[in-house]
N, C-alpha and C positions, 0 to 999 in steps of 0.2 A: 504492499499499500503506500500513496503516497500522500502526505499532509503538507497541503499548502498554507503556511502559516507566519504570523507575526510573533516575535517573543512576548509583543506588550497586548498583543490583542486577548482579549478574556474570552471572546468564543475561543479561538484558536487553541487558548487555554484549556478550557473546558471537553475540548475533543484529547489532545493531548493526555488527560487524566483519565477517559475514558478507556484508549487504545492502550494504556499501563495498565490499569486495573484487570482489562481483558487479557492481558499478555500477547496483545498482536503486534509483532512486530513490525514498522513503519518508517518510510524516509522522508526526513522534515526538506521540504521545500520553501526555502525563506521567500518572503514578498514582502519587501520593505515598503511602508505606507507611506513613508514619509519622502528617501531620497528621489531625486529627478520626476518630482513633482506627485510620486505617488507610484512605485510599479506595479500597482492594481491597475491601473487604468491603460497600463502597455496592449499592447496589438493580442501579443500572444496571452495574456491573462486575462484579458476580456473574450479571448475566443474560449477559453476553458470556464470563466464565469462571467456573463454578461451584465451581474451585479456589480461588478466592482470590489465584493468583499471577502474578508477572511472568515473561515479558512473555506476550504474546498477538499476533498477527500477522495484520491483517485485509487478504486478498486478492480484493477483488469479493466474492463471496458465502461465499468460506471462511475461515472464521475458526479461526487454529492455535494450537496451545497446544504447551508444553515446549521449551525452547530447541535441545536438538538433534536432535528430529525437525523442528522448523523448519525448521536450517540442513539437513538431507537434503534439505526439501522444496525449498528453495533451489537446492540442487545440483542435482537432477532438473530443474528449472525450466529455469535457467540453468547450464549446465556449462561454460561458461567463466568465467575461468578456476577450475580443478578443485581442489575443497578433500578431495578423495578420490582415492590415487592408482590405477592400472590393475590394479595388484597382485592378486589376492585377498588374499594372506597379509599386505601392506603396508596393505592396508585395514581388515583384521582388526586389527592392530594400531594404526593410529592412531587407529581406534575406542575399541580397550580403553584407551588413554590419556585419551580424552576422556572416556569412562564413567568411570574411576577417580575423575576429579575431581567428575562430574556427579552420579555413584551415589554414591560414596562417602564423599569428601571433601566437600564443598559441602551434604547435607542435614543435616549433625551440626551445621551452623555458620550456619545462613539464619535471617531475623529472628524467625521464628515459633518457632523450637525456644531461641533465648536469650529470647526475650519467655517463654516457658513456662519459663525456668528462673529468670528474675528474677520473674516478676509469681505464677508457682502455687507453685513450690517455692523460694522466697522464697532464691535464691542471690544471696550480694553481686556487686554489678559485679565484685570483685576476682574473685571464683571462677567468675563467668561469662565473665571473660577469659580466666583460666587455662584454661578449658574450651575455650574456642576455639583458643586459640595450642597447645594439647593435639593435640587431632587434626589440624588442620591442618599444624601442625610432622611431625608422625610420618608421616601420610600422603603429603606431598611429600616427604621424603625417602627412604621406601618407593618413591615413584615415579621419584626421581631414579636411585636404585639400578637401575632397571627400565631406563630409559634409557643410562646407563651401560653396562649388561650387555650390551645389546643392539645398541649400536654402532652403531647407526642416522641418530645424529644429526649437523648439519652444522649451519647455521646457523639451521636449526627444528629441531623434533622428525623429521623424516623427511629426510634430506638438505636440500637447499637449495628445497623446495619445501612452502611454506605448507598446512597440511591443517588440518581441525577439530581434531586436538590441540591446534593453536598457540591456536584460537580457546576451547578451554577452560584453558589454561593461564595466558595472559595476564590473565584477569580475577583468577584466584584468586591471582594473585601480587601483583595491585594489592591486594587484601583483605587477604592477610596480611604485607604492610610497612603499610597502615594500621593494624592493629591489633598493629603491633609484635614479628611474631612471627621466632625466631631462623629463619633461613633458611642457615646456612653447611652445610649438608648436601643442600641444594637448589640446589648453583651453578649446576648443569646447566639447571634451569628458568629458575633466575633469568637466566643468562645468553641463552637462547632468550626469554624476554620481553623481554629488553632491546632484542634486535634487531628483534625484531616490532616493539617501538615505534618502531623508524626508518621504519616503513610509515606511510605518507599512512592507509591503512584504517583502520590499527588507532588513528592519535593522533585521527582525527576521532570513534572510537567511544569514547575513553576518559569517565570520568564527568566531568569537569570542561571537558568540551567539551560540554557536553548543555545544551539550553534550560531544563532544571529544575535544574540544576546550583545548590548552594548554599555 
């Protein structure tokens, strides 16, 4: 398999964790999102993914995009260790937690949004960072309240089983910390992240461990 990745991409980070947990060998193909105006806009990469987004997973003739879809593809191809619980309600719960990050929090703060704020709307770097922190802090605080109110967490989001929810939480917390977000209202999520980072699959997936890390 080939994973088109950028070391700081939280979406690619999710997929790297899944591949590592599943024990699937893969080659990282770095796509630098900043150099030369963004390698994701190159003719070669656009022919692979017209969305010009990271990640893409090539598995033989299959070209897969969207991180959560890729993770569920890996779950179906390599069912052990399971990243989705067997109970339908529990499956819906961990999917909802993951999608809250992937669909509600992350899209407001990904690179193309931040670039648009600065380049097209002429927002200052200070105001751009304030935008980032506002949506991340609010979103994570709300999600943390959900986890606390449901009372299903243990070492991880769902008891002691690593699930797709944890694969979404860890990269988002990494980026929140990098941008200096106030996470005092997201203590459950940060504790889950820290426990996940005791696992080798997460450590090997983190940005600083990537071949294109800067």
